[in-house]
C-alpha positions, 0 to 999 in steps of 0.5 A: 764761122757761125753755128749751124741750125742743128748746133744751135738747137742742140745748145738750146736743148742742153741749156733747157735740160740744165735749167729745168733741173737747176736750183738757181741761176745767175747771169753775169757780164764777163766783158774784159775777161781774157780767155785764160781767166774764163778757163779758170772760172770754168774749172772752178765752176765744174769743181763746184757742180755749177753749169756755166755757159756763154750763149747768144742771148736770143738762144738763151731766151729760147732755152729758159722759156718754160722753166723757172728761169724764164723771168730772166729772159728780159734781162739778157742783154750784152755779153752774159754768162749763165751759171746754174746751180745744180747741186746746191742753190748757192753754189753758182753765186759762191763761184761767181762771187769768189771769182769776182773778188780777184777779177772785178770785170765779172759783174753779176747782173741777175739772180733767179731762184724758184721762178723769181728774179732778184736784183744782182745785190742778192747774189751776196746773200745767196752766196753766204748761205751754208752748203748742204753739209754745213746746214746739216751739221748746224742742225745736228748741233742744234738738235744735240744741245738739249740732249747734252744738257739733259744728260748733264743735268741727270748726271749732276743729281747722283754726283751732287748726292755723292758729294753731299754724303761725302761731306756728311761722312767727313763732318762725322769723322772730324766731329 
């Protein structure tokens, strides 16, 4: 049974809303995956804050029109799933890459970030980006290092003075 016009319009509206707020998008071919495997992928995507949708290509083209992901429209061919990163720009790529390690039938076809289309090979680079928390902790460690070095250096001056005075005292007592 096909979808009614109202259902199709609602799907396009929903996808357009997600696409207009997403950081990045990924299109992957899922041919050969079972329904159970797709359910596993959906669960992992939901946990990572990734919007995952299988939609007819003609409807997907309408949904991304006027968004940053309009550049993907020409590549919508064959059975594709769309994954949109809503919280972290790399989360969709991370979910799909991790899943495709166990299920080789899931193949990335396109990656789009900020209105620019990238080849599927860029999904690896995107997936390797740090999460927000990881980037923040790296930044804090980088900012803390010079301060720690300054404190250590400032602390060394009185310590060295105390060691010098103790050495002079010991020399006078023994001499």
